[in-house]
N, C-alpha and C positions, 0 to 999 in steps of 0.2 A: 609436431605440436602434442603436448604432453595433454591429452584430454579426461575428462572425471564423466563418466555416463551415473545419470541417477535416475531411479526408476517410481513414479509416483501409480499412486490409486486409481487414475484416470485409464481412458479408453488406448489400447496399442494400435492403432490404428496402420493396418498393412501387414504383409505376409512377412511370415517367421524367416523365410528366406532374403529378405530384403534387410529384414536385422542381421543378420549372421553374416552376411556379403559386408555390411558397412563395419559391421567390429571389425572382419578380417582387414578392410581396405584402411579404416582408422583404426587401429587396438587403443584401447585406453584402462582406467579402473573402473571397476562399476560398484554402485552404493545402491542402497534402496530405504526406500521410507516406506514403514508398515507395509499396508497392503501392495504396494508394488511388489511385493517377492512373487506374489501369483504370476506377475509377466516374465519376471524369472525363472521361477520354476518351468513357464511353458515356451522359454527359449533354451532351457536348457546351462543358464549360467548360474555360477553361485557371487554373489557382493563379498568385498572386502569387508563390508559394514552394514547393518541395518539398524535402523531408527524408529522410532516411536513408542505408542503406548500396545504397541503389538495387538489390539484388538481383532486385528482384519487379518493374524497369519495362524492359520493350523499347526497346532502343536507339534503334530509328527512333522512338519515343515521344518520349525525350528530345532528338531532334535536330528535334522538332519544338517542343516545349517552348522550345528555343534561341533558334532561330528566331522566336519571338513573344517575347524577351526576361524567359522567366520564371527566376527567381533560383532555382539548382539550390547544394544544399548537400548535399555527400555525403561521409559518416563511414566509418571503418572499421568492417568486420562486428565486430569483439572490442569495441564500447562499450560501459559502463556503462548506458546507458538502452536503453530502447526507442526506435522510430522515433518512435511518440507521443511519447512523453516528451521527447524532443529539441526536436518542433516545438510543443507546450506550453508547456514552460519558457521557447524564444522568444515566443511568441503572447501568454501571462500577462504580459508585461511591456509590451505595446502600450496603445494606450487603446482597449479592448474592454468596452463594457458589459458583453457575451455573445457566449460560445464554443461554439457549436454542432458537436459530432461525430457526422459522419453516416459510417455503418460499423463504428460500434463496438461495437455488440451482435449477436447470434445468433450461428451458428457454434457450438466447442466452450465448455462453459459456462464452464469455467477461465480459457478464456482471455477471454471475454466478464468473468468476476469480476474479471481483474486489471485490463482496461481502468477496468469499475467503481469500481475501488479509486483511479482517477487524480481523482473526487472528490473524495477527501481530501486532494489534496496541491496540487489549483488550484481557486482561487474563479472564479466566475460561469459554470464547465463545466456543461454539457448534452449528454445523447443522444439523437439523433433516430433514429426506425425507423418505420417504415408511418407513421400520419397524426397523430400524434401525439411530444413529447419524453414518450419511455416513462418511464425511470428517474425523470426530474422529476417528474412529473405521478403514477408510482405511489406515489412517497413522500410526497405531497401526500395522495393519495387516502387512503392507510393510515395516515398521521397522522391524516388528519378521522376515520377509523373509530374509530380509537382514541382520541382526544378526545370523540366524540359515545355512545361505549360507557360511557365513566368517568361521563359527563353524565347518560347515562339513570338508571345505576345508583343514582346517588346520589338521582336523583329519584324512582325507584321506592322506595328506601327512606322516603324523604318522605313520599311519598303512602302505604306500607301503614303508616307510623306517625303518620298527621297525628294532629294536636293533642298527639302528647306532647313531651316533652321531650327532643331530643334532642343527646345530647354527646359529641361524638368531637372529639379532638383534631386530627385529621388534615383535615376538612374543617367550614369556616364554615357549615352549615347554614343559620343566619341570614338567610344573604345570599342564599340559597337562598330561605327562606320568605317572603322580604319582595319576591320578584317575583309573588307568587301572592295573591289574594283570597281564593279559593276551592281544593277538592280537585278541581273540574271543572277547573278551569284547568290546574290538574299537572298531570292527566291527559290532557286532550287537547295539552299541549306535551309530554308524554312520546311519547303516540303520533307526534307529528310528528318527533319527534328519532331514533325507532326508523324510522320510515318513510326519512328520508332517509340512516341511516345502515346500509340496505339498499341505495339507491342506490347511494351509495358505492361497496361492497362489492362489487358489480356491476360498476362502475368499475375496480374493482382486479382482479378476474377476467379481464375483456377488457385491460387490460394486460398480465397476467401472463400471459395465453396467447399475447401478440404478444412476449413474450421468451423463451417456450421453446420456440419456432420452432428445430429441428434444432441440437439439443444434444446435447454427447457429456459424459455427467456419470457418475460413480459414488455415486449414490445410498448403496446400501449401509457404504462409506468413512466418509462424511460422515455418517452416521449411528450407524455404530461409535465415530468419534470423541468423537463429542459423549456417548455413555453413557460411554466410557474418561473424558475429561474432566469427567463429574458424580459420579466415585469422588474425585477432589481436589477437590472444590467442592460439598461436602456442603451448602450455604445456599441452592444452585439447585436445581431440579426442573424436570424439561421440561413440567412443566404451569404454571410459572411463566415459562418461556420462552415458551410458546404465548401466555400470556396478555399477555406484556409486548411481543409480535408482531400482537395482537390477533387472533389464530386462536383457533378453536374447541377445545375442551380434547380430546385424543385424537388429534390432528392427524398427530401422527409416527407413533404405533401405526396409524395408517390408510394411512398412505404407505407401510408396513413389510410390510404385507401381500405376499405373492405374487404376487395376482393383479393388485395396483397398480400401473402403470407412470409414473407422475406424477411429477414431480421435486419437492422442496420449494419455496416461493414464496424470493424474493430476501430480502423482510422477516424470513420465520424463519431463513433462514442469516447474517444480518447482526447479529438481533439474539442468536441463541446462540452467535456470536463473539464479542460485548462481553459477554454477561453471563458467558461460561466464560473469560474475560483469554485468546483465542490470537487469531491474526491470519485471516483468510479466508481466505486462500490456506492456512496450515497446515491450517485445519478441514478443507478438501476435496481437499487434496492427499497429505498424509502420513499414512499409516494408522499412527495412533498405539498403538494396542493393538498392532501387530506388532514394536515397536521392542524393543531390548534395556534392561535397565536401565540402561546407562550414555548408552544411544542417548536414552534417554528423561529421564534428566537431564540432556544436553546441550541436549535441545529445548528444557526448560521453563527453560533459563539462556538459550537464543538468543530465545525468546519473550520472557522479560522484558527484555532488554536494549533488544529492540526498541521494546518499549510503551515504557520506561520514557525511550528516548533519544528518542520521539516525543512524550510528555509533557515534555521539557526537564527530565528529574530529575539528567541524567548530564553529569558533566565531559570531552568528551573531547576528547584534543590531536592536532593533525595533523604530521606528518613527513612532507613533502615528498620527492620522490625527488631534488631537489637537495640536501637536507638530510642524508639518510642517507648518500649516496656520499660526502660528506667526512668520514664518520666516522673517527677514524684510531684506533692503537694506543700505549699508554705507552712507557716505555724499557723494560718486560717484556715486552713485546710481549702485554698486556691489552688489547682492545678498549675503546673507548672507550663505547659501547651495547652496554648488555647480550644482545643478540639474534647480535650479531657476534662472529668469532673470526677469528685470523689461521690462514691456512691454505693448507697448500702442495700445488695439485695439477694436472692434465693439463686445459686449456680448450682446447675442441672452436674449430676455426679455419677460416674458409671457404675454405683452402686442402686442407683435409681433413687433414693434419696437426698434432696436437693440439701447444700449447705449454705449458711446466713453467710455471708461476709462484704466486708465494706473495703474496696480498692479505688484506684485511681485508675479509670473504665474510659473508652470510648465508646460510648452509647448510640449505636447505628442505628437506622432507620430500620433496615431488616433484621437485626436480633436483639436488640435492645443492650443493655447493658453484658448480658451474655456473648461479647464479641473479644474473638483476638485479634492479633496481628498477621495473616497469610505472608505476606511477602513488601518489597519495598514500595514506600508508600511515596508520593510526589506533590509539589507544593509549587506555587508559582505567586509572585506579589505583583498585585492590580494597583489600583490606582487607588490614596488616602489608604494604605494598609491595609486596605481588602486583601486577603489570599484566596485562591484558588486551592483546594488539596481533592487529590486522587488517592483513594485510600483501597488498598488491597486485603479483605477481611475475612472472617472465617468464624463459624461459630465455633466456643468455646470446646462444645461436648457434642459431636456426631459421627453418625457411622462411617466407615471407612469409605463406604458405595454411596453415601449421600451426595450426591450433586448439587444442592441445594443451598448446602452448607457453608458455600463460598457465596463471596458477592462484591463485586466493584461498586464502591458512592461517590462522587463527585460534589464536594461540600465546599461551601464559601463560607466565610468567615468575615463579618466584616467590624470593624473595632465598636463601632458604636451602638450597635444589635443584636451581635451573635452571631451563631452559625445557621447556615439553612443547608437542609441537602437537598439539591438541586434534581438529579437524578442516581436511582440505582441498577445496575445490571439486570435485579429482578423485577423493577417495574413493568408492567405491561403497558407501554409505551412506545411507538414506532423507531424511538432515536436511543433504543436502549445498546444497540450495534453499534453506534457513533460512539458510546462510550466505550467500549470495549476498545474499539478501534484505538480511540486517542491514546487508552493508557498503555496499549501496546508500540504505539507510534513513540509516544514519550520513552518508555523503557529503552526502548531502541536507541534514541536521541543518546540519553543518560549511557550508554557504552563507549560515545567519543570524549576528548577530552573538552574543560568546561574551562572559559575562562572569561572573568567578568571585566569590566569595563574601564576598571582601575586598574587593572593587570595589565589587558590591551593598551591603554595607552602609554604604562611604562615600557612595554618590547618596543611600541612604536618609535618612542624618545629614543631606546636604544640602536634602533634600527637606521635611526638618521643622528647616530651619532652625538645625541644629545644626552647631556650629565648632568647639566646644570639645572638648580630647584629654579622651579616657579617663583614668581616675587613674592605672592600669598602664600606659600606654603608653610603650614606648620607642623611641627613634626610629634603635634597630639593631639 
């Protein structure tokens, strides 16, 4: 099996001998995301390539890599993706059957969860820590516990009602009954199932213990968010989340007790986020109960936009920097783009003396008319001709090292009332990170083919060998 090892800047949990033995037993190609270089140096390994802004790698180590013909890809610190995402995007396009991340677990829990979210973006991805591929095996163990729990519960029902006519539309008991000639055989199999389930549960606990080392996680915020979201999801109960996660009832209540310092398991957090229709990042990082009414309204809006985008339910349009800078005005001075307007203003210059200019510009909330387009912008048509715009912006004149010169703004355009900026990444709001996250999700989504409803309808007709025009079709 051809595999790639990718070193992240997290914790290198385990001994050098363990990793050296692993690489000997399962050889592969080595890659590095920025600060992961210190782990590779510690193990005496040279990567094929290193990607990132390289702010965590000593210059002497880079020079050492260059002398060994290591490919070094340097990116701006203002990039849209993490160093890990950049190199995984590259590696996933290559011919590897397995991509193993080392140094992706441990450390702060929010960072660890952010890394684990990469599993949903990249196929064939695994996280390695200590003696096992922890997250992969933990997921397998958790699913196995859940399967055995369901099977044993159904078998127990069969044993308790042996000989009776079991009629349940949800379960095919006839298939279960056909496996056993006697009740004693069913009881024996039930005991084996329970014994096997207990072994899997012990394995889950061991794997969970590894993942809980050195974590910085605000448990009270996470649990507060779960209880807050339960108010808006009346059909979901805490017990239902616990059951779906394969955890004993009362699990969350036990963890909430003041003398209990344990963190919730990853399986519980992932299941809660899924059942409450919220992203993992939002569940653990945003104090939902502390939001104002308007902030909570926008929180739900951004979360639905993200969820529906990932589910391929929305049709976003891209406007590149080149496209937006070409927009002009008509004879009356009205801009051809709804967000732009003809403005006369003073633009800062590099020599220190502002120049008076009249241009068709986007007047941002953050920089006013001194605003340029930094990257791709996206828009989504809503009801009655209303559009949502996600704008990637930059201050016209700025120092290279000025991180505050970049901003993203979410803007609504309503034909009858004009434009309103609903959020920017410079705002001091709890939902700012959701805007950054939404932009990243949309940008990733737009890398894939887009097919509108009319085109999809035509293709569907072709797949059914339907070439006849509809009776009400007009070619104009």
